[in-house]
C-alpha positions in Angstrom: 44.3 52.6 -10.0 46.0 55.5 -11.7 48.8 58.0 -11.4 48.6 61.6 -10.4 50.5 64.7 -11.4 50.9 66.9 -8.3 51.8 70.5 -7.4 55.4 70.2 -8.4 54.5 70.3 -12.1 52.9 73.7 -11.9 55.0 76.4 -13.6 57.5 73.8 -14.7 55.8 71.5 -17.1 58.7 69.2 -17.9 57.5 66.7 -20.4 60.0 63.9 -20.0 57.1 61.7 -18.8 55.2 62.1 -22.1 57.9 60.3 -24.1 57.7 57.1 -22.1 53.9 56.8 -21.7 52.7 53.9 -23.7 49.1 55.0 -23.8 49.3 58.8 -24.2 47.4 59.6 -21.0 48.9 63.0 -20.4 47.0 66.2 -21.0 48.6 69.6 -21.4 47.4 72.8 -19.8 49.0 76.2 -20.0 51.5 75.6 -17.1 51.0 72.0 -16.0 50.4 68.4 -17.2 47.8 66.1 -15.7 47.1 62.4 -16.2 43.7 61.2 -17.6 42.7 58.4 -15.2 40.6 56.8 -17.8 43.6 56.3 -20.0 46.3 55.5 -17.5 47.2 51.8 -17.3 49.2 52.2 -14.0 52.5 51.1 -15.6 54.5 53.6 -13.6 57.2 54.3 -16.3 56.5 58.0 -16.0 57.4 58.3 -12.3 61.2 58.1 -12.6 61.2 60.3 -15.7 59.9 63.4 -13.9 62.7 65.7 -12.9 60.7 67.4 -10.2 59.1 64.2 -8.7 55.6 65.4 -9.5 54.1 62.0 -10.4 52.7 59.6 -7.8 50.7 56.4 -7.9 47.3 57.3 -6.5 47.9 55.3 -3.3 51.2 57.1 -2.7 50.0 60.7 -3.1 51.1 62.7 -0.1 48.4 63.8 2.3 48.9 67.5 1.4 48.5 66.6 -2.3 45.3 64.5 -2.2 43.2 67.2 -3.8 45.3 66.7 -7.0 43.5 63.3 -7.5 40.3 65.2 -8.2 42.1 67.9 -10.1 43.7 65.5 -12.5 40.2 64.0 -13.3 38.7 67.5 -13.7 41.4 69.0 -15.9 42.0 65.9 -18.0 38.5 66.5 -19.3 38.5 70.3 -19.4 38.2 72.2 -22.7 41.6 73.2 -24.0 43.5 70.5 -22.1 44.6 68.3 -25.0 46.6 65.1 -25.3 50.3 65.6 -25.4 52.3 62.8 -27.0 55.7 64.4 -27.8 58.2 66.0 -25.5 58.5 69.8 -25.5 60.7 72.3 -23.9 59.9 73.1 -20.2 58.5 76.5 -19.4 61.1 79.2 -19.7 61.2 79.9 -16.0 60.9 76.2 -14.9 64.3 76.2 -13.2 63.2 79.0 -10.9 60.0 77.2 -9.9 61.1 73.5 -9.8 61.9 73.5 -6.1 59.0 75.6 -4.9 56.0 74.1 -3.1 52.4 75.3 -2.6 52.0 76.4 -6.2 48.3 75.6 -6.7 47.5 79.4 -6.8 49.8 79.6 -9.8 47.8 77.0 -11.8 46.3 78.4 -15.0 43.2 76.5 -16.0 
């Protein structure tokens, strides 16, 4: 079992979750974070830290977000998606995007 970062993270990239992760399983892309399922220990400490509720336990991923399970696997191993272990500032326009849905087309790989 693992945790998944969903659509809500796109164009926000809040990194509050990174500070509490005991195994450094987050990977950073240009405008989103993902979780490396090979590193995640299913501790769930990241879930309440996310200000946009973008993180789910795999079994709790909403039906319209199931494709993010595969996407987290793919991007966690993609070139350029590196481990992030320290909190950073959110993207400059994160506040404008935090409540929007259907942001997959905004994802920069």
